[in-house]
N, C-alpha and C positions, 0 to 999 in steps of 0.2 A: 504495500499500500503508501501511495505515497506520500513528504509530508505536506500536511492540509493543516494551516494560518484561519484563523478570526479571526478579525475584531469588530468591536459592538461599540459603535458609537454612541455615547447617552451623557443629556445634557447635563447634570450635575449630581450630588453625591447622594440622595434618596435614590435616585438610577440605580447609582455606580452600587451602592447596596442593591438592592431587588435585585441587579441581572447577576450580580455575583455569589448571594444567596441559590438564588432559586435556577436562574437560567444555565449561569455556567455552570456546574456542575453536570448538567442533562447532557451537553453538548460536548464533555470531555473526551469520548465515548467517537467522536463523532469527529476529532483535529484532537491534530496530536500536539496546537497551542492553539489558549484562546483567551483574548484580553482586553477588557470589558476597559474602555477609552473614554474618557471626558473632554465632549469640548465647549461647555459652555466659557471658561474663560481663554480660549484658544480667537486666534482671530480669525476673517476668514479665508488671508492671504496663507497662513501655518495653517489649518484643518486640509483647506487645498493640497497643498503641500506634502503631510502624513497623506491624506487619502491614495493622489497616486505615489508613494515609497511604498506603502502595500499593496496599491496597485500591480506594483511593479515584481514585488513578492511573488505574485497572485496568490493570495492572501485572499477568503471570501469577505465580505464587508456586509455586516448590519448596522445603519445606523436611526436611529432610533430618537422621535421626539416624540413632544404632543401637540394636542391640537392645539391646543390653549383655545381663543378666544377668531380662530380662523371657519369663514364659514361650512368647511366637510372637509376628509382628507385628501381629496388630492388637492385640493389647492392650497392645505399645508404643503402636501410633499414638492409642488410647485417650488412652494418660497427656499423650498431645501434647496431643490435641481436652480434654482434661478439664481440663487447666494452664491455661483462656479464654488460647489465644492466636490467637481465630477463627480454626481453622483448618478444612476440612473435610477429610478422609479420604483423597479422592486428589489433595489440596496435600503429601500427607505420603509421604517415603519412607523406610520404615527399610532400613538396612546391616545384612545377617547380617555374620557376627555385628557385626565395628566397622570404622573404615574401613582400617582395613591389611589383610584380607583382598582388597579390592578394588586395592590395593595390589599388591600379591601375584601378585595375578589375571593384572594385566593381563605384570608380569616376563616378556622374551623370551630374555633370556638366562639363559645356564644357570649360566653362576659367581657370577648376583648372591643365588644364597639357597644355604644350605648343604643341604639338603634339596628334592629337586624335589616337590608335591604337584599331585592329580589334579585335585583340586576344593581350595577354600579359602574354603568354606560355615562353619567351625565355628572360626578361626583367630579368637585372640585377643592383644589388645596384647602380652602375654606369653608368647607360643609365636612369635610373629612378628618380636621383638625377639633369641629365641631362633634365629632363622631368616638373623639381620642375620650374610654374613661378617669375618670379622676383620679384613682390610682396610679396614674405614669405620672411620673417625676420631669418626663420631658419629652416631647413629639418625637423625636431619636431613639429614645428608647423602646415607646409604643411600638415602635414601626421596626426596632428590632427583633421587637418581642415576634413580631406580627410575623415575619420571617420563619420564626424558627420553628412552625404547626404549619406551614402555608397550602395551604392541597390546590396543586396544580388541573387537577380535575374540577373542583368544583370553582375554580379561574376560570374557566372556561366558558361555563356555565350559568357567571356572572357577570362575564365582563366580551360585550359580541369581537374589543380588537387583543385581548388578552388572547381567545380564541381563534384571533385569523393567526394571530404569531405561532403559536402554539400547533396548529393544524400545520403552519407555516417550513417553523426549523425543527418541535419538539420532534417530530417522528422522523421517525428514520426508518 
């Protein structure tokens, strides 16, 4: 089997934590090297240079970004492509709406949220923060605890963008 690399580009610390805890272990069987790579602090010029370097190594690339206030996933993908990132549409995954919705989708313990949700598709950061039980001293502590008991199967059922991602990348 040839040596295979994968670079997963993510926005910031919450995304890094999620992808390293949930996604990277699942992809380690398919790749010899998997690196979660934050891009929020990099200039577009530097991002493009890194992506071009990774592409020259024949590495696979997944570029993840939140939908945020974009009207649709397609428009958000166009924004990433138009920002001169040397990406193609198939390499871009849009998290609807924000990574916090993926965290909530996989929560398996009822006492880990103030209110149970049947779908997390429309959850924003602010709504996520409102669902944090008082027993957690910080948002980060809460997120780390959520990932310890994360269920990929449940997340697929509760979040359409996570289901799309899982169907595309987590089925060997």
